[in-house]
HTML snippet that shows the backbone in 3Dmol.js (N, CA, C, O; Angstrom):
<script src="https://3Dmol.org/build/3Dmol-min.js"></script>
<div id="view" style="width:600px;height:400px;position:relative"></div>
<script>
const pdb = `
ATOM      1  N   MET A   1      73.678  18.556  70.561  1.00  0.00           N
ATOM      2  CA  MET A   1      74.451  17.391  70.950  1.00  0.00           C
ATOM      3  C   MET A   1      73.658  16.488  71.886  1.00  0.00           C
ATOM      4  O   MET A   1      74.183  15.488  72.376  1.00  0.00           O
ATOM      5  N   ASN A   2      72.417  16.828  72.132  1.00  0.00           N
ATOM      6  CA  ASN A   2      71.592  16.012  73.013  1.00  0.00           C
ATOM      7  C   ASN A   2      70.646  15.107  72.243  1.00  0.00           C
ATOM      8  O   ASN A   2      69.791  14.457  72.844  1.00  0.00           O
ATOM      9  N   ARG A   3      70.782  15.053  70.923  1.00  0.00           N
ATOM     10  CA  ARG A   3      69.858  14.267  70.113  1.00  0.00           C
ATOM     11  C   ARG A   3      70.604  13.173  69.357  1.00  0.00           C
ATOM     12  O   ARG A   3      71.723  13.376  68.885  1.00  0.00           O
ATOM     13  N   SER A   4      69.974  12.028  69.253  1.00  0.00           N
ATOM     14  CA  SER A   4      70.582  10.883  68.572  1.00  0.00           C
ATOM     15  C   SER A   4      70.207  10.875  67.090  1.00  0.00           C
ATOM     16  O   SER A   4      69.433  11.715  66.631  1.00  0.00           O
ATOM     17  N   LEU A   5      70.762   9.921  66.354  1.00  0.00           N
ATOM     18  CA  LEU A   5      70.371   9.747  64.955  1.00  0.00           C
ATOM     19  C   LEU A   5      68.880   9.458  64.840  1.00  0.00           C
ATOM     20  O   LEU A   5      68.223   9.909  63.902  1.00  0.00           O
ATOM     21  N   LEU A   6      68.355   8.709  65.793  1.00  0.00           N
ATOM     22  CA  LEU A   6      66.921   8.412  65.776  1.00  0.00           C
ATOM     23  C   LEU A   6      66.107   9.685  65.977  1.00  0.00           C
ATOM     24  O   LEU A   6      65.076   9.878  65.332  1.00  0.00           O
ATOM     25  N   ASP A   7      66.575  10.553  66.874  1.00  0.00           N
ATOM     26  CA  ASP A   7      65.870  11.815  67.139  1.00  0.00           C
ATOM     27  C   ASP A   7      65.868  12.729  65.919  1.00  0.00           C
ATOM     28  O   ASP A   7      64.873  13.400  65.644  1.00  0.00           O
ATOM     29  N   THR A   8      66.965  12.757  65.199  1.00  0.00           N
ATOM     30  CA  THR A   8      67.122  13.710  64.096  1.00  0.00           C
ATOM     31  C   THR A   8      66.775  13.132  62.730  1.00  0.00           C
ATOM     32  O   THR A   8      66.675  13.869  61.749  1.00  0.00           O
ATOM     33  N   GLY A   9      66.591  11.814  62.661  1.00  0.00           N
ATOM     34  CA  GLY A   9      66.368  11.181  61.364  1.00  0.00           C
ATOM     35  C   GLY A   9      67.645  11.128  60.550  1.00  0.00           C
ATOM     36  O   GLY A   9      67.607  11.066  59.321  1.00  0.00           O
ATOM     37  N   GLY A  10      68.779  11.152  61.241  1.00  0.00           N
ATOM     38  CA  GLY A  10      70.082  11.159  60.580  1.00  0.00           C
ATOM     39  C   GLY A  10      70.432   9.826  59.943  1.00  0.00           C
ATOM     40  O   GLY A  10      69.725   8.831  60.108  1.00  0.00           O
ATOM     41  N   GLN A  11      71.523   9.828  59.222  1.00  0.00           N
ATOM     42  CA  GLN A  11      72.019   8.647  58.535  1.00  0.00           C
ATOM     43  C   GLN A  11      73.417   8.335  59.040  1.00  0.00           C
ATOM     44  O   GLN A  11      74.057   9.174  59.674  1.00  0.00           O
ATOM     45  N   ALA A  12      73.892   7.117  58.757  1.00  0.00           N
ATOM     46  CA  ALA A  12      75.225   6.713  59.209  1.00  0.00           C
ATOM     47  C   ALA A  12      76.070   6.253  58.027  1.00  0.00           C
ATOM     48  O   ALA A  12      75.580   5.588  57.114  1.00  0.00           O
ATOM     49  N   LEU A  13      77.340   6.618  58.063  1.00  0.00           N
ATOM     50  CA  LEU A  13      78.338   6.087  57.138  1.00  0.00           C
ATOM     51  C   LEU A  13      79.330   5.327  57.999  1.00  0.00           C
ATOM     52  O   LEU A  13      80.008   5.920  58.837  1.00  0.00           O
ATOM     53  N   VAL A  14      79.421   4.018  57.801  1.00  0.00           N
ATOM     54  CA  VAL A  14      80.283   3.173  58.627  1.00  0.00           C
ATOM     55  C   VAL A  14      81.443   2.685  57.771  1.00  0.00           C
ATOM     56  O   VAL A  14      81.245   2.002  56.767  1.00  0.00           O
ATOM     57  N   VAL A  15      82.650   3.042  58.179  1.00  0.00           N
ATOM     58  CA  VAL A  15      83.862   2.669  57.455  1.00  0.00           C
ATOM     59  C   VAL A  15      84.818   2.019  58.442  1.00  0.00           C
ATOM     60  O   VAL A  15      85.103   2.591  59.494  1.00  0.00           O
ATOM     61  N   SER A  16      85.318   0.829  58.118  1.00  0.00           N
ATOM     62  CA  SER A  16      86.266   0.157  59.012  1.00  0.00           C
ATOM     63  C   SER A  16      87.592   0.906  58.989  1.00  0.00           C
ATOM     64  O   SER A  16      88.040   1.371  57.941  1.00  0.00           O
ATOM     65  N   GLN A  17      88.212   1.015  60.159  1.00  0.00           N
ATOM     66  CA  GLN A  17      89.494   1.714  60.246  1.00  0.00           C
ATOM     67  C   GLN A  17      90.295   1.130  61.404  1.00  0.00           C
ATOM     68  O   GLN A  17      90.204   1.609  62.534  1.00  0.00           O
ATOM     69  N   PHE A  18      91.083   0.088  61.117  1.00  0.00           N
ATOM     70  CA  PHE A  18      91.824  -0.588  62.171  1.00  0.00           C
ATOM     71  C   PHE A  18      92.877   0.308  62.801  1.00  0.00           C
ATOM     72  O   PHE A  18      93.302   0.051  63.927  1.00  0.00           O
ATOM     73  N   THR A  19      93.307   1.346  62.111  1.00  0.00           N
ATOM     74  CA  THR A  19      94.349   2.216  62.655  1.00  0.00           C
ATOM     75  C   THR A  19      93.884   2.976  63.888  1.00  0.00           C
ATOM     76  O   THR A  19      94.707   3.532  64.616  1.00  0.00           O
ATOM     77  N   LEU A  20      92.570   3.011  64.136  1.00  0.00           N
ATOM     78  CA  LEU A  20      92.079   3.669  65.349  1.00  0.00           C
ATOM     79  C   LEU A  20      92.550   2.947  66.600  1.00  0.00           C
ATOM     80  O   LEU A  20      92.565   3.532  67.683  1.00  0.00           O
ATOM     81  N   HIS A  21      92.933   1.684  66.465  1.00  0.00           N
ATOM     82  CA  HIS A  21      93.353   0.904  67.627  1.00  0.00           C
ATOM     83  C   HIS A  21      94.882   0.818  67.735  1.00  0.00           C
ATOM     84  O   HIS A  21      95.413  -0.078  68.392  1.00  0.00           O
ATOM     85  N   ALA A  22      95.569   1.735  67.099  1.00  0.00           N
ATOM     86  CA  ALA A  22      97.035   1.728  67.134  1.00  0.00           C
ATOM     87  C   ALA A  22      97.552   2.126  68.510  1.00  0.00           C
ATOM     88  O   ALA A  22      97.004   3.013  69.164  1.00  0.00           O
ATOM     89  N   ASP A  23      98.605   1.461  68.930  1.00  0.00           N
ATOM     90  CA  ASP A  23      99.287   1.807  70.178  1.00  0.00           C
ATOM     91  C   ASP A  23     100.581   2.516  69.788  1.00  0.00           C
ATOM     92  O   ASP A  23     101.467   1.917  69.179  1.00  0.00           O
ATOM     93  N   THR A  24     100.682   3.781  70.139  1.00  0.00           N
ATOM     94  CA  THR A  24     101.848   4.583  69.747  1.00  0.00           C
ATOM     95  C   THR A  24     102.705   4.965  70.947  1.00  0.00           C
ATOM     96  O   THR A  24     103.482   5.917  70.883  1.00  0.00           O
ATOM     97  N   ARG A  25     102.563   4.226  72.033  1.00  0.00           N
ATOM     98  CA  ARG A  25     103.292   4.586  73.255  1.00  0.00           C
ATOM     99  C   ARG A  25     104.761   4.189  73.236  1.00  0.00           C
ATOM    100  O   ARG A  25     105.534   4.684  74.056  1.00  0.00           O
ATOM    101  N   LYS A  26     105.170   3.310  72.323  1.00  0.00           N
ATOM    102  CA  LYS A  26     106.554   2.839  72.331  1.00  0.00           C
ATOM    103  C   LYS A  26     107.087   2.772  70.901  1.00  0.00           C
ATOM    104  O   LYS A  26     106.407   2.294  69.993  1.00  0.00           O
ATOM    105  N   GLY A  27     108.286   3.247  70.723  1.00  0.00           N
ATOM    106  CA  GLY A  27     108.923   3.160  69.415  1.00  0.00           C
ATOM    107  C   GLY A  27     108.421   4.199  68.433  1.00  0.00           C
ATOM    108  O   GLY A  27     107.672   5.112  68.781  1.00  0.00           O
ATOM    109  N   ARG A  28     108.861   4.028  67.185  1.00  0.00           N
ATOM    110  CA  ARG A  28     108.519   5.005  66.155  1.00  0.00           C
ATOM    111  C   ARG A  28     107.419   4.522  65.225  1.00  0.00           C
ATOM    112  O   ARG A  28     106.938   5.279  64.382  1.00  0.00           O
ATOM    113  N   ARG A  29     107.022   3.275  65.374  1.00  0.00           N
ATOM    114  CA  ARG A  29     105.952   2.734  64.534  1.00  0.00           C
ATOM    115  C   ARG A  29     104.790   2.298  65.417  1.00  0.00           C
ATOM    116  O   ARG A  29     105.005   1.758  66.502  1.00  0.00           O
ATOM    117  N   PRO A  30     103.576   2.525  64.966  1.00  0.00           N
ATOM    118  CA  PRO A  30     102.426   2.088  65.768  1.00  0.00           C
ATOM    119  C   PRO A  30     102.314   0.565  65.781  1.00  0.00           C
ATOM    120  O   PRO A  30     102.666  -0.105  64.810  1.00  0.00           O
ATOM    121  N   SER A  31     101.827   0.041  66.879  1.00  0.00           N
ATOM    122  CA  SER A  31     101.579  -1.392  67.003  1.00  0.00           C
ATOM    123  C   SER A  31     100.077  -1.635  66.887  1.00  0.00           C
ATOM    124  O   SER A  31      99.273  -0.897  67.456  1.00  0.00           O
ATOM    125  N   PHE A  32      99.714  -2.662  66.155  1.00  0.00           N
ATOM    126  CA  PHE A  32      98.305  -3.031  66.013  1.00  0.00           C
ATOM    127  C   PHE A  32      98.042  -4.399  66.636  1.00  0.00           C
ATOM    128  O   PHE A  32      97.063  -5.063  66.297  1.00  0.00           O
ATOM    129  N   ASN A  33      98.928  -4.820  67.554  1.00  0.00           N
ATOM    130  CA  ASN A  33      98.826  -6.137  68.175  1.00  0.00           C
ATOM    131  C   ASN A  33      97.512  -6.359  68.908  1.00  0.00           C
ATOM    132  O   ASN A  33      97.037  -7.491  68.994  1.00  0.00           O
ATOM    133  N   ARG A  34      96.919  -5.296  69.437  1.00  0.00           N
ATOM    134  CA  ARG A  34      95.692  -5.455  70.209  1.00  0.00           C
ATOM    135  C   ARG A  34      94.433  -5.341  69.351  1.00  0.00           C
ATOM    136  O   ARG A  34      93.323  -5.512  69.856  1.00  0.00           O
ATOM    137  N   ALA A  35      94.596  -5.056  68.068  1.00  0.00           N
ATOM    138  CA  ALA A  35      93.440  -5.008  67.165  1.00  0.00           C
ATOM    139  C   ALA A  35      92.933  -6.433  66.941  1.00  0.00           C
ATOM    140  O   ALA A  35      93.708  -7.388  66.993  1.00  0.00           O
ATOM    141  N   ALA A  36      91.651  -6.568  66.696  1.00  0.00           N
ATOM    142  CA  ALA A  36      91.065  -7.890  66.460  1.00  0.00           C
ATOM    143  C   ALA A  36      91.572  -8.464  65.136  1.00  0.00           C
ATOM    144  O   ALA A  36      91.852  -7.714  64.201  1.00  0.00           O
ATOM    145  N   PRO A  37      91.690  -9.788  65.055  1.00  0.00           N
ATOM    146  CA  PRO A  37      92.037 -10.413  63.774  1.00  0.00           C
ATOM    147  C   PRO A  37      90.970 -10.061  62.728  1.00  0.00           C
ATOM    148  O   PRO A  37      89.815  -9.825  63.083  1.00  0.00           O
ATOM    149  N   PRO A  38      91.346 -10.024  61.448  1.00  0.00           N
ATOM    150  CA  PRO A  38      90.414  -9.577  60.407  1.00  0.00           C
ATOM    151  C   PRO A  38      89.055 -10.279  60.403  1.00  0.00           C
ATOM    152  O   PRO A  38      88.031  -9.620  60.222  1.00  0.00           O
ATOM    153  N   ASP A  39      89.020 -11.597  60.596  1.00  0.00           N
ATOM    154  CA  ASP A  39      87.737 -12.300  60.548  1.00  0.00           C
ATOM    155  C   ASP A  39      86.815 -11.884  61.694  1.00  0.00           C
ATOM    156  O   ASP A  39      85.608 -11.741  61.499  1.00  0.00           O
ATOM    157  N   ILE A  40      87.374 -11.693  62.873  1.00  0.00           N
ATOM    158  CA  ILE A  40      86.581 -11.247  64.025  1.00  0.00           C
ATOM    159  C   ILE A  40      86.175  -9.786  63.843  1.00  0.00           C
ATOM    160  O   ILE A  40      85.032  -9.417  64.115  1.00  0.00           O
ATOM    161  N   ALA A  41      87.110  -8.962  63.386  1.00  0.00           N
ATOM    162  CA  ALA A  41      86.816  -7.538  63.179  1.00  0.00           C
ATOM    163  C   ALA A  41      85.716  -7.361  62.132  1.00  0.00           C
ATOM    164  O   ALA A  41      84.831  -6.522  62.302  1.00  0.00           O
ATOM    165  N   LYS A  42      85.763  -8.138  61.058  1.00  0.00           N
ATOM    166  CA  LYS A  42      84.735  -8.027  60.013  1.00  0.00           C
ATOM    167  C   LYS A  42      83.368  -8.414  60.566  1.00  0.00           C
ATOM    168  O   LYS A  42      82.364  -7.774  60.254  1.00  0.00           O
ATOM    169  N   SER A  43      83.330  -9.451  61.378  1.00  0.00           N
ATOM    170  CA  SER A  43      82.072  -9.867  61.995  1.00  0.00           C
ATOM    171  C   SER A  43      81.520  -8.766  62.903  1.00  0.00           C
ATOM    172  O   SER A  43      80.321  -8.489  62.886  1.00  0.00           O
ATOM    173  N   MET A  44      82.386  -8.143  63.690  1.00  0.00           N
ATOM    174  CA  MET A  44      81.961  -7.051  64.574  1.00  0.00           C
ATOM    175  C   MET A  44      81.441  -5.871  63.755  1.00  0.00           C
ATOM    176  O   MET A  44      80.430  -5.261  64.103  1.00  0.00           O
ATOM    177  N   TYR A  45      82.132  -5.559  62.679  1.00  0.00           N
ATOM    178  CA  TYR A  45      81.740  -4.475  61.772  1.00  0.00           C
ATOM    179  C   TYR A  45      80.342  -4.740  61.207  1.00  0.00           C
ATOM    180  O   TYR A  45      79.476  -3.865  61.228  1.00  0.00           O
ATOM    181  N   GLU A  46      80.141  -5.949  60.709  1.00  0.00           N
ATOM    182  CA  GLU A  46      78.848  -6.305  60.119  1.00  0.00           C
ATOM    183  C   GLU A  46      77.730  -6.301  61.160  1.00  0.00           C
ATOM    184  O   GLU A  46      76.607  -5.894  60.861  1.00  0.00           O
ATOM    185  N   GLN A  47      78.031  -6.752  62.381  1.00  0.00           N
ATOM    186  CA  GLN A  47      77.032  -6.732  63.454  1.00  0.00           C
ATOM    187  C   GLN A  47      76.637  -5.299  63.803  1.00  0.00           C
ATOM    188  O   GLN A  47      75.463  -5.011  64.039  1.00  0.00           O
ATOM    189  N   PHE A  48      77.622  -4.406  63.835  1.00  0.00           N
ATOM    190  CA  PHE A  48      77.343  -3.005  64.142  1.00  0.00           C
ATOM    191  C   PHE A  48      76.436  -2.386  63.075  1.00  0.00           C
ATOM    192  O   PHE A  48      75.468  -1.695  63.392  1.00  0.00           O
ATOM    193  N   VAL A  49      76.766  -2.646  61.810  1.00  0.00           N
ATOM    194  CA  VAL A  49      75.958  -2.123  60.702  1.00  0.00           C
ATOM    195  C   VAL A  49      74.534  -2.668  60.793  1.00  0.00           C
ATOM    196  O   VAL A  49      73.569  -1.918  60.643  1.00  0.00           O
ATOM    197  N   GLN A  50      74.403  -3.968  61.039  1.00  0.00           N
ATOM    198  CA  GLN A  50      73.079  -4.577  61.136  1.00  0.00           C
ATOM    199  C   GLN A  50      72.286  -3.983  62.292  1.00  0.00           C
ATOM    200  O   GLN A  50      71.078  -3.773  62.179  1.00  0.00           O
ATOM    201  N   ARG A  51      72.958  -3.715  63.393  1.00  0.00           N
ATOM    202  CA  ARG A  51      72.281  -3.131  64.566  1.00  0.00           C
ATOM    203  C   ARG A  51      71.729  -1.744  64.229  1.00  0.00           C
ATOM    204  O   ARG A  51      70.601  -1.418  64.596  1.00  0.00           O
ATOM    205  N   LEU A  52      72.520  -0.932  63.533  1.00  0.00           N
ATOM    206  CA  LEU A  52      72.030   0.385  63.116  1.00  0.00           C
ATOM    207  C   LEU A  52      70.790   0.244  62.239  1.00  0.00           C
ATOM    208  O   LEU A  52      69.801   0.955  62.421  1.00  0.00           O
ATOM    209  N   ARG A  53      70.857  -0.677  61.294  1.00  0.00           N
ATOM    210  CA  ARG A  53      69.734  -0.866  60.366  1.00  0.00           C
ATOM    211  C   ARG A  53      68.492  -1.399  61.084  1.00  0.00           C
ATOM    212  O   ARG A  53      67.366  -1.093  60.690  1.00  0.00           O
ATOM    213  N   THR A  54      68.695  -2.192  62.131  1.00  0.00           N
ATOM    214  CA  THR A  54      67.563  -2.703  62.907  1.00  0.00           C
ATOM    215  C   THR A  54      66.779  -1.565  63.539  1.00  0.00           C
ATOM    216  O   THR A  54      65.566  -1.660  63.723  1.00  0.00           O
ATOM    217  N   PHE A  55      67.478  -0.494  63.867  1.00  0.00           N
ATOM    218  CA  PHE A  55      66.824   0.682  64.444  1.00  0.00           C
ATOM    219  C   PHE A  55      66.195   1.573  63.368  1.00  0.00           C
ATOM    220  O   PHE A  55      65.613   2.611  63.683  1.00  0.00           O
ATOM    221  N   GLY A  56      66.312   1.170  62.109  1.00  0.00           N
ATOM    222  CA  GLY A  56      65.732   1.955  61.028  1.00  0.00           C
ATOM    223  C   GLY A  56      66.611   3.104  60.569  1.00  0.00           C
ATOM    224  O   GLY A  56      66.147   4.005  59.870  1.00  0.00           O
ATOM    225  N   ILE A  57      67.880   3.077  60.959  1.00  0.00           N
ATOM    226  CA  ILE A  57      68.819   4.131  60.557  1.00  0.00           C
ATOM    227  C   ILE A  57      69.372   3.791  59.173  1.00  0.00           C
ATOM    228  O   ILE A  57      69.940   2.718  58.973  1.00  0.00           O
ATOM    229  N   HIS A  58      69.203   4.712  58.217  1.00  0.00           N
ATOM    230  CA  HIS A  58      69.771   4.507  56.882  1.00  0.00           C
ATOM    231  C   HIS A  58      71.289   4.460  57.031  1.00  0.00           C
ATOM    232  O   HIS A  58      71.902   5.416  57.506  1.00  0.00           O
ATOM    233  N   THR A  59      71.890   3.347  56.622  1.00  0.00           N
ATOM    234  CA  THR A  59      73.319   3.132  56.844  1.00  0.00           C
ATOM    235  C   THR A  59      74.005   2.748  55.543  1.00  0.00           C
ATOM    236  O   THR A  59      73.615   1.785  54.883  1.00  0.00           O
ATOM    237  N   GLU A  60      75.021   3.504  55.186  1.00  0.00           N
ATOM    238  CA  GLU A  60      75.887   3.176  54.050  1.00  0.00           C
ATOM    239  C   GLU A  60      77.193   2.643  54.621  1.00  0.00           C
ATOM    240  O   GLU A  60      77.591   3.009  55.727  1.00  0.00           O
ATOM    241  N   THR A  61      77.858   1.779  53.864  1.00  0.00           N
ATOM    242  CA  THR A  61      79.101   1.197  54.363  1.00  0.00           C
ATOM    243  C   THR A  61      80.211   1.330  53.334  1.00  0.00           C
ATOM    244  O   THR A  61      79.979   1.501  52.137  1.00  0.00           O
ATOM    245  N   GLY A  62      81.421   1.246  53.853  1.00  0.00           N
ATOM    246  CA  GLY A  62      82.573   1.118  52.988  1.00  0.00           C
ATOM    247  C   GLY A  62      82.808  -0.367  52.750  1.00  0.00           C
ATOM    248  O   GLY A  62      81.994  -1.197  53.154  1.00  0.00           O
ATOM    249  N   VAL A  63      83.899  -0.702  52.107  1.00  0.00           N
ATOM    250  CA  VAL A  63      84.269  -2.095  51.885  1.00  0.00           C
ATOM    251  C   VAL A  63      85.257  -2.472  52.974  1.00  0.00           C
ATOM    252  O   VAL A  63      86.321  -1.862  53.082  1.00  0.00           O
ATOM    253  N   PHE A  64      84.921  -3.469  53.780  1.00  0.00           N
ATOM    254  CA  PHE A  64      85.770  -3.837  54.908  1.00  0.00           C
ATOM    255  C   PHE A  64      87.179  -4.178  54.424  1.00  0.00           C
ATOM    256  O   PHE A  64      87.354  -4.979  53.506  1.00  0.00           O
ATOM    257  N   GLY A  65      88.169  -3.566  55.048  1.00  0.00           N
ATOM    258  CA  GLY A  65      89.565  -3.857  54.768  1.00  0.00           C
ATOM    259  C   GLY A  65      90.123  -3.204  53.514  1.00  0.00           C
ATOM    260  O   GLY A  65      91.303  -3.376  53.208  1.00  0.00           O
ATOM    261  N   ALA A  66      89.310  -2.464  52.788  1.00  0.00           N
ATOM    262  CA  ALA A  66      89.769  -1.849  51.541  1.00  0.00           C
ATOM    263  C   ALA A  66      90.317  -0.449  51.795  1.00  0.00           C
ATOM    264  O   ALA A  66      89.950   0.206  52.771  1.00  0.00           O
ATOM    265  N   TYR A  67      91.188  -0.006  50.918  1.00  0.00           N
ATOM    266  CA  TYR A  67      91.661   1.370  50.945  1.00  0.00           C
ATOM    267  C   TYR A  67      90.569   2.227  50.328  1.00  0.00           C
ATOM    268  O   TYR A  67      90.104   1.945  49.223  1.00  0.00           O
ATOM    269  N   MET A  68      90.162   3.266  51.030  1.00  0.00           N
ATOM    270  CA  MET A  68      89.089   4.125  50.530  1.00  0.00           C
ATOM    271  C   MET A  68      89.419   5.577  50.809  1.00  0.00           C
ATOM    272  O   MET A  68      90.103   5.897  51.780  1.00  0.00           O
ATOM    273  N   GLN A  69      88.935   6.435  49.963  1.00  0.00           N
ATOM    274  CA  GLN A  69      88.981   7.866  50.231  1.00  0.00           C
ATOM    275  C   GLN A  69      87.573   8.278  50.621  1.00  0.00           C
ATOM    276  O   GLN A  69      86.621   8.081  49.866  1.00  0.00           O
ATOM    277  N   VAL A  70      87.453   8.852  51.810  1.00  0.00           N
ATOM    278  CA  VAL A  70      86.148   9.235  52.335  1.00  0.00           C
ATOM    279  C   VAL A  70      86.129  10.736  52.533  1.00  0.00           C
ATOM    280  O   VAL A  70      87.050  11.311  53.114  1.00  0.00           O
ATOM    281  N   GLU A  71      85.078  11.362  52.047  1.00  0.00           N
ATOM    282  CA  GLU A  71      84.919  12.807  52.217  1.00  0.00           C
ATOM    283  C   GLU A  71      83.755  13.049  53.159  1.00  0.00           C
ATOM    284  O   GLU A  71      82.711  12.405  53.048  1.00  0.00           O
ATOM    285  N   ILE A  72      83.935  13.976  54.084  1.00  0.00           N
ATOM    286  CA  ILE A  72      82.898  14.269  55.065  1.00  0.00           C
ATOM    287  C   ILE A  72      82.637  15.766  55.105  1.00  0.00           C
ATOM    288  O   ILE A  72      83.552  16.582  54.995  1.00  0.00           O
ATOM    289  N   HIS A  73      81.387  16.096  55.263  1.00  0.00           N
ATOM    290  CA  HIS A  73      80.979  17.483  55.460  1.00  0.00           C
ATOM    291  C   HIS A  73      80.217  17.519  56.770  1.00  0.00           C
ATOM    292  O   HIS A  73      79.064  17.094  56.831  1.00  0.00           O
ATOM    293  N   ASN A  74      80.847  18.020  57.812  1.00  0.00           N
ATOM    294  CA  ASN A  74      80.199  18.087  59.119  1.00  0.00           C
ATOM    295  C   ASN A  74      79.210  19.236  59.163  1.00  0.00           C
ATOM    296  O   ASN A  74      79.435  20.291  58.570  1.00  0.00           O
ATOM    297  N   THR A  75      78.122  19.019  59.869  1.00  0.00           N
ATOM    298  CA  THR A  75      77.173  20.083  60.141  1.00  0.00           C
ATOM    299  C   THR A  75      77.317  20.432  61.610  1.00  0.00           C
ATOM    300  O   THR A  75      77.083  19.588  62.475  1.00  0.00           O
ATOM    301  N   GLY A  76      77.694  21.648  61.896  1.00  0.00           N
ATOM    302  CA  GLY A  76      77.833  22.048  63.288  1.00  0.00           C
ATOM    303  C   GLY A  76      79.249  22.462  63.611  1.00  0.00           C
ATOM    304  O   GLY A  76      80.171  22.239  62.826  1.00  0.00           O
ATOM    305  N   PRO A  77      79.412  23.055  64.748  1.00  0.00           N
ATOM    306  CA  PRO A  77      80.701  23.608  65.124  1.00  0.00           C
ATOM    307  C   PRO A  77      81.604  22.650  65.891  1.00  0.00           C
ATOM    308  O   PRO A  77      82.682  23.049  66.332  1.00  0.00           O
ATOM    309  N   VAL A  78      81.193  21.397  66.061  1.00  0.00           N
ATOM    310  CA  VAL A  78      81.930  20.527  66.985  1.00  0.00           C
ATOM    311  C   VAL A  78      82.347  19.224  66.316  1.00  0.00           C
ATOM    312  O   VAL A  78      81.544  18.572  65.649  1.00  0.00           O
ATOM    313  N   THR A  79      83.601  18.853  66.498  1.00  0.00           N
ATOM    314  CA  THR A  79      84.084  17.520  66.164  1.00  0.00           C
ATOM    315  C   THR A  79      84.707  16.966  67.433  1.00  0.00           C
ATOM    316  O   THR A  79      85.550  17.619  68.046  1.00  0.00           O
ATOM    317  N   LEU A  80      84.301  15.773  67.831  1.00  0.00           N
ATOM    318  CA  LEU A  80      84.775  15.191  69.086  1.00  0.00           C
ATOM    319  C   LEU A  80      85.736  14.050  68.823  1.00  0.00           C
ATOM    320  O   LEU A  80      85.521  13.240  67.921  1.00  0.00           O
ATOM    321  N   MET A  81      86.790  13.989  69.607  1.00  0.00           N
ATOM    322  CA  MET A  81      87.684  12.845  69.600  1.00  0.00           C
ATOM    323  C   MET A  81      87.491  12.153  70.935  1.00  0.00           C
ATOM    324  O   MET A  81      87.734  12.745  71.986  1.00  0.00           O
ATOM    325  N   ILE A  82      87.059  10.913  70.899  1.00  0.00           N
ATOM    326  CA  ILE A  82      86.805  10.172  72.129  1.00  0.00           C
ATOM    327  C   ILE A  82      87.984   9.251  72.362  1.00  0.00           C
ATOM    328  O   ILE A  82      88.341   8.460  71.488  1.00  0.00           O
ATOM    329  N   ASP A  83      88.592   9.347  73.534  1.00  0.00           N
ATOM    330  CA  ASP A  83      89.788   8.580  73.846  1.00  0.00           C
ATOM    331  C   ASP A  83      89.682   8.087  75.276  1.00  0.00           C
ATOM    332  O   ASP A  83      88.960   8.667  76.087  1.00  0.00           O
ATOM    333  N   SER A  84      90.396   7.025  75.583  1.00  0.00           N
ATOM    334  CA  SER A  84      90.418   6.532  76.959  1.00  0.00           C
ATOM    335  C   SER A  84      91.775   5.915  77.240  1.00  0.00           C
ATOM    336  O   SER A  84      92.497   5.517  76.326  1.00  0.00           O
ATOM    337  N   GLU A  85      92.103   5.845  78.505  1.00  0.00           N
ATOM    338  CA  GLU A  85      93.346   5.197  78.907  1.00  0.00           C
ATOM    339  C   GLU A  85      93.059   3.730  79.159  1.00  0.00           C
ATOM    340  O   GLU A  85      92.143   3.388  79.908  1.00  0.00           O
ATOM    341  N   ILE A  86      93.841   2.863  78.534  1.00  0.00           N
ATOM    342  CA  ILE A  86      93.656   1.422  78.731  1.00  0.00           C
ATOM    343  C   ILE A  86      94.926   0.852  79.306  1.00  0.00           C
ATOM    344  O   ILE A  86      95.005  -0.351  79.558  1.00  0.00           O
TER     345      ILE A  86
END
`;
const viewer = $3Dmol.createViewer("view");
viewer.addModel(pdb, "pdb");
viewer.setStyle({}, {cartoon: {color: "spectrum"}});
viewer.zoomTo();
viewer.render();
</script>
């Protein structure tokens, strides 16, 4: 866990997922009011992908805003969920 993609020669799969920014603190349905508008979010997504590629990281992408089924095979014993209080 001390090595980056650059250190390991790893690759990246970047898939947009606006539901990560859901606010579930009130009511029975998540709110996405604080998520970026689609045009801004797409620009941020594309900038992130370009930044990875600038570092020479092989990067595959999903289709922004599309419904996709993604399969992942993790290597290693750890999956991390990063969260913060806002």
